[in-house]
NUDRENSE-404389 format. One line per field, with one value per atom (N, C-alpha, C): y, x, z; atom name; residue in three letters; residue number from 1. Coordinates in steps of 0.05 Angstrom, whole numbers. Example, Ala and Ser with C-alpha at 12.3 -4.5 7.8 and 13.67 -1.06 7.14 Angstrom:
y c(-114,-90,-66,-45,-21,1)
x c(264,246,264,257,273,258)
z c(156,156,156,142,143,157)
atom c(N,CA,C,N,CA,C)
type c(ALA,ALA,ALA,SER,SER,SER)
seq c(1,1,1,2,2,2)
//
This chain:
y c(332,303,290,297,291,277,302,293,266,268,247,230,220,195,180,201,206,187,194,195,157,140,113,97,121,107,93,99,79,66,66,52,18,8,-24,-27,-18,-18,3,-5,15,11,36,38,35,20,19,18,44,51,49,23,18,30,32,34,25,18,2,18,1,18,43,35,61,87,85,105,105,86,82,75,85,76,54,34,11,13,19,16,-9,-11,-43,-36,-44,-41,-63,-62,-87,-80,-101,-103,-88,-77,-73,-60,-64,-58,-38,-26,0,-9,-8,-21,6,10,30,34,11,11,23,36,48,76,85,114,132,129,148,147,135,133,113,122,106,90,60,36,26,19,-6,-31,-48,-73,-85,-98,-114,-139,-157,-180,-187,-207,-204,-236,-249,-265,-262,-274,-266,-256,-275,-265,-257,-229,-215,-193,-177,-152,-135,-127,-104,-113,-139,-142,-138,-148,-144,-118,-99,-71,-56,-61,-52,-61,-88,-95,-75,-67,-49,-20,-9,14,16,22,23,40,66,92,88,89,82,108,105,120,107,119,105,114,116,125,109,115,98,98,74,64,46,48,18,-8,-30,-49,-60,-38,-34,-9,-2,18,49,55,76,95,106,138,148,148,149,177,188,209,215,225,234,219,219,204,211,193,200,185,201,189,168,149,126,108,95,76,45,24,1,-14,-40,-59,-85,-107,-126,-134,-143,-146,-179,-183,-204,-211,-239,-250,-235,-226,-215,-198,-176,-158,-173,-189,-208,-220,-233,-245,-218,-196,-179,-167,-165,-158,-181,-197,-224,-226,-223,-216,-196,-167,-144,-154,-169,-166,-190,-211,-231,-215,-200,-187,-168,-158,-135,-153,-168,-184,-213,-218,-239,-268,-278,-307,-303,-282,-279,-283,-271,-271,-309,-312,-344,-363,-354,-374,-371,-338,-342,-350,-349,-367,-395,-407,-428,-442,-427,-433,-424,-405,-398,-422,-427,-451,-477,-484,-513,-508,-480,-478,-478,-480,-476,-446,-426,-401,-390,-373,-367,-336,-330,-294,-285,-254,-248,-216,-207,-177,-155,-138,-115,-94,-78,-58,-28,-9,9,33,54,67,101,114,140,158,181,200,212)
x c(295,302,325,337,351,377,392,410,408,377,374,379,370,367,395,417,440,463,451,471,472,452,451,464,475,489,513,528,550,551,526,526,521,537,533,509,510,485,476,443,426,412,414,406,378,369,338,322,308,295,261,263,232,223,201,193,171,178,158,134,116,86,96,112,117,123,136,144,177,199,219,233,247,262,283,284,302,321,352,356,375,373,385,394,426,443,426,422,412,422,428,431,405,414,391,395,376,374,360,363,344,332,310,296,297,314,317,297,284,263,237,235,205,219,207,212,192,168,156,158,175,185,207,219,246,241,243,243,262,267,290,280,289,285,306,294,311,297,308,294,306,287,287,279,283,267,243,215,191,180,196,191,213,230,251,233,244,236,227,247,242,216,214,185,163,163,142,141,153,151,137,147,133,103,97,73,53,62,48,55,75,82,92,87,99,119,111,128,161,183,209,220,256,265,296,307,329,358,378,399,421,448,462,485,497,512,531,552,573,562,578,563,561,572,565,535,533,509,518,538,549,540,529,521,533,524,540,525,500,494,464,447,422,402,383,364,339,327,303,275,255,230,221,205,200,174,166,143,157,148,152,126,129,110,121,109,117,109,126,125,111,97,86,92,88,89,111,112,131,144,135,155,173,171,180,207,202,224,241,222,247,265,248,272,291,285,305,326,316,339,357,343,365,387,367,397,412,403,425,442,441,460,473,467,482,499,494,506,523,516,526,528,546,557,546,553,545,513,498,464,462,474,460,467,499,497,489,473,455,427,423,391,398,422,426,411,430,431,399,388,365,343,343,332,339,363,373,361,357,350,318,309,280,265,284,276,254,231,217,225,230,239,216,226,206,218,212,223,205,219,205,213,189,192,192,209,216,213,190,190,189,210,220,207,200,179,167)
z c(-196,-194,-208,-244,-258,-231,-226,-207,-184,-177,-149,-169,-195,-201,-213,-234,-227,-215,-192,-164,-163,-176,-171,-193,-216,-240,-235,-213,-212,-180,-169,-145,-145,-134,-135,-115,-96,-71,-63,-57,-54,-25,-9,19,15,31,31,52,56,88,89,102,107,136,136,162,179,208,218,226,241,250,266,288,299,290,258,243,245,259,266,234,222,199,204,184,185,153,166,134,125,101,95,68,75,42,25,-6,-20,-47,-62,-87,-100,-120,-138,-181,-184,-217,-232,-237,-255,-282,-285,-304,-324,-345,-362,-383,-385,-408,-400,-370,-360,-371,-388,-396,-381,-370,-352,-330,-308,-286,-281,-259,-249,-229,-247,-221,-224,-195,-185,-183,-183,-172,-148,-127,-111,-105,-95,-90,-56,-38,-17,-9,13,31,29,26,32,56,77,103,116,103,117,122,146,156,142,120,95,86,77,66,83,109,125,128,135,132,113,81,58,56,63,74,87,108,126,119,111,98,70,57,24,19,38,37,45,26,27,25,30,22,11,-13,-25,-31,-27,-30,-33,-54,-59,-37,-37,-10,-22,-5,-4,13,7,14,47,60,95,102,71,83,89,83,85,63,63,40,24,-3,-22,-30,-30,-37,-23,-29,-26,-14,-4,3,-14,-24,-51,-37,-41,-26,-50,-46,-63,-46,-63,-57,-69,-52,-59,-57,-71,-75,-83,-89,-94,-123,-138,-165,-168,-194,-197,-226,-236,-265,-278,-299,-322,-303,-281,-275,-258,-244,-231,-242,-265,-285,-292,-302,-312,-291,-271,-247,-238,-244,-234,-258,-289,-305,-305,-298,-289,-267,-246,-228,-231,-242,-258,-283,-302,-308,-296,-284,-261,-249,-231,-207,-219,-240,-254,-237,-236,-217,-188,-180,-152,-143,-168,-165,-169,-186,-198,-174,-162,-139,-109,-110,-89,-88,-119,-130,-120,-126,-128,-98,-79,-50,-39,-45,-39,-44,-72,-77,-57,-56,-38,-14,2,29,25,5,-2,15,8,12,-2,2,-19,-22,-43,-56,-67,-63,-80,-89,-114,-122,-113,-101,-93,-115,-120,-143,-126,-131,-118,-143,-142,-155,-147,-156,-145,-154,-142,-144,-122)
atom c(N,CA,C,N,CA,C,N,CA,C,N,CA,C,N,CA,C,N,CA,C,N,CA,C,N,CA,C,N,CA,C,N,CA,C,N,CA,C,N,CA,C,N,CA,C,N,CA,C,N,CA,C,N,CA,C,N,CA,C,N,CA,C,N,CA,C,N,CA,C,N,CA,C,N,CA,C,N,CA,C,N,CA,C,N,CA,C,N,CA,C,N,CA,C,N,CA,C,N,CA,C,N,CA,C,N,CA,C,N,CA,C,N,CA,C,N,CA,C,N,CA,C,N,CA,C,N,CA,C,N,CA,C,N,CA,C,N,CA,C,N,CA,C,N,CA,C,N,CA,C,N,CA,C,N,CA,C,N,CA,C,N,CA,C,N,CA,C,N,CA,C,N,CA,C,N,CA,C,N,CA,C,N,CA,C,N,CA,C,N,CA,C,N,CA,C,N,CA,C,N,CA,C,N,CA,C,N,CA,C,N,CA,C,N,CA,C,N,CA,C,N,CA,C,N,CA,C,N,CA,C,N,CA,C,N,CA,C,N,CA,C,N,CA,C,N,CA,C,N,CA,C,N,CA,C,N,CA,C,N,CA,C,N,CA,C,N,CA,C,N,CA,C,N,CA,C,N,CA,C,N,CA,C,N,CA,C,N,CA,C,N,CA,C,N,CA,C,N,CA,C,N,CA,C,N,CA,C,N,CA,C,N,CA,C,N,CA,C,N,CA,C,N,CA,C,N,CA,C,N,CA,C,N,CA,C,N,CA,C,N,CA,C,N,CA,C,N,CA,C,N,CA,C,N,CA,C,N,CA,C,N,CA,C,N,CA,C,N,CA,C,N,CA,C,N,CA,C,N,CA,C,N,CA,C,N,CA,C,N,CA,C,N,CA,C,N,CA,C,N,CA,C,N,CA,C,N,CA,C,N,CA,C,N,CA,C,N,CA,C,N,CA,C,N,CA,C,N,CA,C,N,CA,C,N,CA,C,N,CA,C,N,CA,C,N,CA,C,N,CA,C)
type c(MET,MET,MET,PRO,PRO,PRO,ASP,ASP,ASP,ALA,ALA,ALA,ILE,ILE,ILE,ALA,ALA,ALA,GLN,GLN,GLN,PHE,PHE,PHE,ASP,ASP,ASP,LYS,LYS,LYS,ALA,ALA,ALA,LYS,LYS,LYS,TYR,TYR,TYR,LEU,LEU,LEU,ASN,ASN,ASN,LEU,LEU,LEU,GLU,GLU,GLU,THR,THR,THR,PHE,PHE,PHE,ARG,ARG,ARG,LYS,LYS,LYS,THR,THR,THR,GLY,GLY,GLY,VAL,VAL,VAL,GLY,GLY,GLY,VAL,VAL,VAL,ARG,ARG,ARG,THR,THR,THR,PRO,PRO,PRO,VAL,VAL,VAL,TRP,TRP,TRP,PHE,PHE,PHE,ALA,ALA,ALA,GLN,GLN,GLN,ASP,ASP,ASP,ARG,ARG,ARG,ALA,ALA,ALA,ALA,ALA,ALA,THR,THR,THR,ASP,ASP,ASP,ARG,ARG,ARG,VAL,VAL,VAL,VAL,VAL,VAL,PHE,PHE,PHE,PHE,PHE,PHE,ILE,ILE,ILE,TYR,TYR,TYR,SER,SER,SER,GLU,GLU,GLU,ALA,ALA,ALA,ASP,ASP,ASP,ALA,ALA,ALA,GLY,GLY,GLY,LYS,LYS,LYS,ALA,ALA,ALA,LYS,LYS,LYS,ARG,ARG,ARG,ILE,ILE,ILE,ARG,ARG,ARG,ASN,ASN,ASN,ILE,ILE,ILE,PRO,PRO,PRO,LYS,LYS,LYS,VAL,VAL,VAL,ARG,ARG,ARG,VAL,VAL,VAL,ALA,ALA,ALA,PRO,PRO,PRO,CYS,CYS,CYS,ASN,ASN,ASN,PHE,PHE,PHE,ARG,ARG,ARG,GLY,GLY,GLY,ASP,ASP,ASP,LEU,LEU,LEU,ARG,ARG,ARG,GLY,GLY,GLY,ALA,ALA,ALA,TRP,TRP,TRP,VAL,VAL,VAL,ASP,ASP,ASP,ALA,ALA,ALA,ARG,ARG,ARG,ALA,ALA,ALA,ARG,ARG,ARG,PHE,PHE,PHE,GLY,GLY,GLY,SER,SER,SER,GLY,GLY,GLY,GLU,GLU,GLU,GLU,GLU,GLU,THR,THR,THR,GLU,GLU,GLU,ARG,ARG,ARG,GLY,GLY,GLY,GLN,GLN,GLN,GLN,GLN,GLN,LEU,LEU,LEU,LEU,LEU,LEU,ARG,ARG,ARG,GLN,GLN,GLN,ARG,ARG,ARG,TYR,TYR,TYR,GLY,GLY,GLY,LEU,LEU,LEU,LEU,LEU,LEU,LYS,LYS,LYS,ILE,ILE,ILE,VAL,VAL,VAL,GLY,GLY,GLY,ASP,ASP,ASP,PHE,PHE,PHE,PHE,PHE,PHE,SER,SER,SER,ARG,ARG,ARG,LEU,LEU,LEU,MET,MET,MET,ARG,ARG,ARG,HIS,HIS,HIS,LYS,LYS,LYS,THR,THR,THR,LEU,LEU,LEU,VAL,VAL,VAL,ILE,ILE,ILE,VAL,VAL,VAL,ILE,ILE,ILE,GLU,GLU,GLU,LEU,LEU,LEU,GLY,GLY,GLY)
seq c(1,1,1,2,2,2,3,3,3,4,4,4,5,5,5,6,6,6,7,7,7,8,8,8,9,9,9,10,10,10,11,11,11,12,12,12,13,13,13,14,14,14,15,15,15,16,16,16,17,17,17,18,18,18,19,19,19,20,20,20,21,21,21,22,22,22,23,23,23,24,24,24,25,25,25,26,26,26,27,27,27,28,28,28,29,29,29,30,30,30,31,31,31,32,32,32,33,33,33,34,34,34,35,35,35,36,36,36,37,37,37,38,38,38,39,39,39,40,40,40,41,41,41,42,42,42,43,43,43,44,44,44,45,45,45,46,46,46,47,47,47,48,48,48,49,49,49,50,50,50,51,51,51,52,52,52,53,53,53,54,54,54,55,55,55,56,56,56,57,57,57,58,58,58,59,59,59,60,60,60,61,61,61,62,62,62,63,63,63,64,64,64,65,65,65,66,66,66,67,67,67,68,68,68,69,69,69,70,70,70,71,71,71,72,72,72,73,73,73,74,74,74,75,75,75,76,76,76,77,77,77,78,78,78,79,79,79,80,80,80,81,81,81,82,82,82,83,83,83,84,84,84,85,85,85,86,86,86,87,87,87,88,88,88,89,89,89,90,90,90,91,91,91,92,92,92,93,93,93,94,94,94,95,95,95,96,96,96,97,97,97,98,98,98,99,99,99,100,100,100,101,101,101,102,102,102,103,103,103,104,104,104,105,105,105,106,106,106,107,107,107,108,108,108,109,109,109,110,110,110,111,111,111,112,112,112,113,113,113,114,114,114,115,115,115,116,116,116,117,117,117,118,118,118,119,119,119,120,120,120,121,121,121,122,122,122,123,123,123,124,124,124,125,125,125,126,126,126,127,127,127,128,128,128,129,129,129)
//
């Protein structure tokens, strides 16, 4: 699994494949940040609007797949099976902090407009393995 994880080191985007109740996969390129403080497992954070399709699909089926990609979603590596869940409390704050560190001004501006439009957002925790 180390090679599977190393492929994400230089990636700016993650292709997140979530699954509909019918089993059909839906792929979405997203920003992500790895929590390198988690030593016992590999953890990625992404954020989303609470009512986005990917969040609805994760509520129903937490099994997901991830792969590094470009901003259009073109794969740049191999798929890795993972589980997704919604962060809460300190974990959400940690995820937001790591995403701001990684994407800087783009993330800050995005957050500003999200608040301005009164969109509810959440942090999705992706655990590989």
